[in-house]
C-alpha positions in Angstrom: -23.4 20.6 8.1 -20.6 20.0 5.6 -18.4 16.9 5.9 -15.5 19.1 7.1 -17.6 20.8 9.8 -18.8 17.4 11.0 -15.2 16.2 11.3 -14.0 19.3 13.1 -17.0 19.4 15.4 -16.3 15.9 16.4 -12.6 16.7 17.0 -13.6 19.5 19.3 -15.8 17.1 21.4 -12.8 14.9 22.0 -11.4 17.1 24.6 -13.7 18.7 27.0 -11.9 17.9 30.3 -14.4 19.7 32.5 -17.2 17.5 31.1 -15.2 14.3 31.5 -14.2 15.2 35.0 -17.9 14.9 36.0 -18.2 11.4 34.7 -16.8 8.1 35.9 -13.8 6.6 34.1 -15.8 4.0 32.2 -18.3 6.6 30.9 -15.5 8.9 29.8 -13.8 6.1 27.9 -17.1 5.1 26.2 -17.6 8.7 25.2 -14.1 8.9 23.7 -14.6 5.7 21.9 -17.9 6.9 20.4 -16.2 10.1 19.3 -13.4 8.2 17.7 -15.9 6.1 15.7 -17.7 9.3 14.5 -14.3 10.8 13.4 -13.6 7.5 11.6 -16.9 7.8 9.7 -16.2 11.4 8.9 -12.7 10.6 7.6 -14.2 7.9 5.4 -16.4 10.5 3.8 -13.4 12.8 3.3 -11.5 10.0 1.6 -13.7 10.5 -1.5 -11.8 13.7 -2.1 -8.7 11.6 -2.8 -10.4 9.5 -5.5 -8.5 8.9 -8.6 -9.3 11.0 -11.7 -9.2 8.2 -14.3 -9.3 4.4 -14.5 -5.6 4.0 -14.2 -5.5 5.9 -10.9 -8.5 4.0 -9.7 -6.7 0.8 -10.5 -3.6 2.0 -8.6 -5.7 2.9 -5.6 -7.3 -0.5 -5.6 -4.1 -2.5 -6.0 -2.2 -0.4 -3.4 -5.1 -0.6 -0.9 -5.2 -4.4 -1.5 -1.4 -4.5 -1.0 -1.8 -2.7 2.3 -4.4 -5.1 3.5 -2.1 -8.0 2.5 0.8 -6.6 4.4 -1.4 -6.1 7.5 -2.6 -9.7 7.2 0.9 -11.0 6.8 2.0 -9.0 9.9 -0.9 -10.4 11.9 -0.1 -14.0 10.8 3.6 -13.6 11.5 2.9 -12.1 14.9 0.6 -15.0 15.8 3.2 -17.5 14.6 5.9 -15.8 16.8 3.5 -16.0 19.8 2.7 -19.6 19.1 6.4 -20.5 18.7 7.1 -18.8 22.0 4.2 -20.7 23.7 5.3 -24.0 22.1 8.8 -23.5 23.4 7.5 -22.7 26.9 5.3 -25.8 26.8 8.1 -28.0 25.7 10.3 -26.7 28.5 7.4 -27.3 30.9 7.0 -30.8 29.5 10.7 -31.5 30.0 10.5 -30.2 33.6 7.5 -32.5 34.3 9.2 -35.5 32.8 12.4 -34.8 34.9 10.3 -34.4 38.0 8.4 -37.7 37.2 11.7 -39.5 36.8 12.8 -38.2 40.2 9.5 -39.3 41.7 9.9 -42.8 40.3 13.5 -43.0 41.6 12.3 -42.0 45.1 9.5 -44.5 44.9 12.0 -47.2 44.0 14.1 -46.4 47.1 11.0 -46.6 49.3 10.0 -50.0 47.7 13.5 -51.2 48.2 13.3 -50.3 51.9 10.0 -52.2 52.2 11.5 -55.2 50.4 14.3 -55.3 52.9 11.8 -55.7 55.7 10.6 -58.9 54.0 7.0 -60.1 53.5 4.2 -59.2 56.1 6.3 -56.9 58.2 3.3 -56.0 60.3 2.9 -59.6 61.4 6.5 -59.9 62.3 6.2 -56.9 64.5 3.2 -58.4 66.3 5.1 -61.7 66.9 8.2 -59.9 68.0 8.6 -60.2 71.7 11.3 -57.6 71.9 11.4 -54.1 73.5 8.0 -52.4 73.2 9.7 -49.0 72.6 11.6 -50.6 69.6 8.3 -52.0 68.4 6.7 -48.5 68.5 9.6 -47.0 66.6 9.4 -49.7 63.9 5.7 -49.2 63.5 6.1 -45.4 63.2 8.8 -45.9 60.6 6.6 -48.3 58.6 3.6 -45.8 58.8 5.8 -43.0 57.5 7.2 -45.1 54.7 3.7 -46.2 53.6 2.5 -42.6 53.7 5.5 -41.4 51.7 4.9 -44.1 49.1 1.3 -43.0 48.8 2.3 -39.4 48.3 4.8 -40.4 45.6 2.2 -42.4 43.8 -0.3 -39.5 43.9 2.5 -37.1 42.7 3.3 -39.4 39.8 -0.4 -39.6 38.9 -0.7 -35.8 38.9 2.5 -35.5 36.8 1.1 -38.0 34.3 -2.1 -35.9 34.0 -0.1 -32.7 33.6 2.1 -34.3 30.9 -1.0 -35.5 29.0 -2.5 -32.0 29.2 0.7 -30.4 28.1 1.0 -32.7 25.1 -2.6 -31.9 24.1 -1.8 -28.2 24.2 1.3 -28.8 22.1 -0.7 -30.7 19.6 -3.2 -27.9 19.3 -0.5 -25.3 18.8 1.3 -27.4 16.3 -1.9 -27.8 14.3 -2.4 -24.1 14.3 1.2 -23.5 13.3 0.7 -25.8 10.3 -2.4 -23.9 9.3 -0.6 -20.6 9.7 2.3 -21.8 7.6 -0.1 -22.6 4.8 -1.9 -19.3 5.1 1.4 -17.4 5.2 2.5 -19.1 2.0 -0.9 -18.2 0.4 -0.6 -14.6 1.5 3.0 -14.3 0.4 2.0 -15.6 -3.1 -0.9 -13.1 -3.1 1.5 -10.3 -2.1 3.8 -11.2 -5.0 0.9 -11.1 -7.5 -0.3 -7.8 -6.3 3.2 -6.3 -6.3 3.4 -7.4 -9.9 0.0 -5.9 -10.7 1.2 -2.6 -9.1 4.3 -2.5 -11.3 2.1 -2.8 -14.4 -0.3 -0.1 -13.2 2.6 2.3 -12.4 4.1 1.6 -15.8 0.7 2.5 -17.4 0.5 5.7 -15.4 4.1 6.7 -16.4 3.4 6.0 -20.1 0.5 8.4 -20.3 2.8 11.4 -19.8 4.1 12.9 -23.0 6.8 14.9 -21.2 8.3 15.6 -17.8 6.3 18.8 -17.7 3.1 16.9 -18.0 4.1 14.6 -15.2 5.0 17.5 -12.9 1.8 19.3 -13.8 -0.2 16.3 -12.7 1.7 15.9 -9.5 1.2 19.6 -8.7 -2.5 19.2 -9.3 -2.6 16.2 -6.9 -0.8 18.4 -4.3 -3.3 21.2 -4.8 -6.2 18.8 -4.4 -4.8 17.5 -1.1 -4.0 21.0 0.2 -7.5 22.1 -0.5 -8.8 19.4 1.8 -6.4 20.4 4.5 -7.2 24.1 4.1 -10.9 23.4 4.4 -10.5 21.4 7.6 -8.2 24.0 9.1 -10.6 26.8 8.2 -13.5 25.1 9.9 -11.3 24.5 13.0 -10.6 28.2 13.2 -14.3 28.9 13.4 -14.9 26.7 16.5 -15.8 28.3 19.8 -13.7 25.7 21.5 -10.5 25.0 19.7 -8.9 21.6 19.4 -7.2 20.9 22.7 -3.5 21.6 23.1 -0.9 18.9 23.4 1.8 21.4 24.1 3.5 20.6 20.8 4.7 24.2 20.4 7.2 23.8 23.3 8.8 20.8 21.5 9.8 22.7 18.4 13.3 21.6 17.4 13.1 18.6 19.7 10.6 16.3 18.1 11.8 12.8 17.3 12.1 11.7 13.7 9.1 9.7 12.4 11.6 7.3 10.8 15.4 7.2 10.6 17.0 7.8 7.3 18.7 10.2 4.9 16.6 13.2 3.5 16.4 12.8 -0.2 14.2 15.9 -0.8 14.2 19.1 1.4 11.4 21.5 2.2 10.5 23.5 -1.0 13.2 21.7 -2.8 11.3 20.8 -6.0 7.8 20.7 -7.6 5.3 18.0 -7.2 3.6 16.5 -4.1 6.9 16.6 -2.1 7.2 20.4 -2.3 5.8 21.2 1.1 7.6 18.6 3.2 10.7 16.3 3.3 11.3 12.9 1.9 13.1 10.5 4.3 14.6 7.4 2.7 14.0 4.1 4.5 13.5 0.4 3.7 10.1 -0.9 3.0 8.2 -2.0 6.1 10.2 0.2 8.5 7.9 1.3 11.3 6.8 5.0 11.2 6.1 6.5 14.6 4.1 9.5 15.8 6.3 12.4 16.7 3.9 13.8 19.3 0.5 12.9 20.9 -2.6 13.6 18.9 -5.6 12.1 17.1 -5.6 10.5 13.7 -8.0 12.5 11.5 -7.3 10.9 8.1 -6.0 7.5 7.1 -6.7 6.6 3.5 -5.4 6.6 0.0 -5.0 9.9 -1.8 -3.8 10.4 -5.3 -0.2 11.6 -5.5 0.3 10.7 -1.8 -0.8 7.0 -1.8 -1.6 5.9 1.7 -1.8 9.1 3.6 -2.1 9.5 7.4 -2.8 12.9 9.1 -2.5 13.5 12.9 -4.0 16.6 14.6 -1.8 17.6 17.6 -3.8 20.7 18.7 -2.5 24.2 18.6 -3.4 24.2 14.8 -0.5 21.8 14.2 -0.9 18.7 12.0 1.6 16.2 10.7 1.2 14.3 7.4 2.8 10.9 6.6 2.5 9.7 3.0 3.5 6.8 0.7 2.9 4.4 3.6 3.0 0.7 2.9 0.2 0.2 5.4 -1.6 1.8 8.3 -1.1 0.6 11.9 -3.8 2.9 13.3 -7.3 4.1 12.1 -9.0 7.4 11.8 -10.3 8.7 15.1 -7.7 6.8 17.1 -5.6 8.7 19.7 -1.8 8.1 19.5 1.1 8.9 21.8 4.6 9.9 21.0 6.5 6.9 19.7 3.4 4.8 18.8 3.7 3.0 15.5 1.3 4.6 13.0 2.3 2.8 9.8 5.1 1.3 7.7 7.3 2.9 5.1 6.3 2.1 1.5 6.1 3.4 -2.0 2.3 3.8 -2.4 1.0 6.6 -4.7 3.0 5.2 -7.7 6.4 5.9 -6.2 9.4 4.0 -7.6 11.4 4.1 -4.3 10.4 3.4 -0.7 10.5 6.5 1.5 8.4 8.5 3.9 7.0 11.9 2.9 6.6 14.0 6.1 4.9 17.4 6.4 4.2 19.7 9.3 1.4 22.3 9.0 0.5 25.2 11.2 -2.8 26.9 10.7 -3.2 25.0 7.5 0.1 26.3 6.0 3.2 24.1 5.5 6.2 24.8 7.6 9.7 23.4 7.4 9.7 20.0 9.3 13.4 20.3 9.9 12.8 23.2 12.2 10.6 20.9 14.4 12.4 17.6 14.4 15.7 17.2 16.4 19.0 17.7 14.8 21.1 14.5 14.3 
């Protein structure tokens, strides 16, 4: 079985609702997870098709892949730092409440001790020697018993608050230590990002210098597009041969109403110019802007491909696929199911681009169609 057949066959398995209906929920989830892992493996084999043709392109792939990894690591570290900061703030607020409560308990205990002081030393003995009204004697004894019990409760509450405050302070110390470690790692990753960005500029300059003319550059870009389109045509052709087609996600009914994968101005229209951007649109956006899935589907490709950089492809069923190129990084992996609005990556300039933007394609039956007919008007 070819690598394309393997991928498509696995895609077909991901949807058999009748089969899943006969299994319990956990078994169905395990089966879907296994299928996703197989698709991820198949997509990794497919990524070899996008290998660079020469050493300069291989170097670009390496540095841009490393950049994507660094961006992901920075995002992870920053997210952890935000969470730790939130937890630290909550712990400090909790500590302040505990300290305030302990202060109140000490004040109440002071009032109780003051009341005992006013009774003088050995109040129980005075009660026994008092030859007054027995009813008054009983009331005084009951008052002293309640006062003593209340004092004991206050002392126990203060002890509990002291323990809670000590635990809270230990948790704060642990988080502060982790925050200090994170700050050092963030600084290290930021420096690494700067170095890799500089390396990328050098590689891109080398790639640009190899073209003797604009015609040579366009010819190379067109060849990159043809290589990528051949992969897509092969996948789509194998899908068409399946006895059970890829499941529908009802994407056809959403034509003209799909959300934009990212907000921004269109700098290149469908069939506007030659090169890799010929079959889609280019949407300008700042680096790091989240890119979202326009419709539910399954990721079938997430890897670097020459001309496109970090390329992510989602199969939506009904022979519809969407392509997202020049990503700074991926937020999902091959084989993963996504829902409308899920973040799938970040806007970048991978593939040797000089400006940050998202390249977006819609394909039906393997053929490119105008994305602006599918996404909502603004």
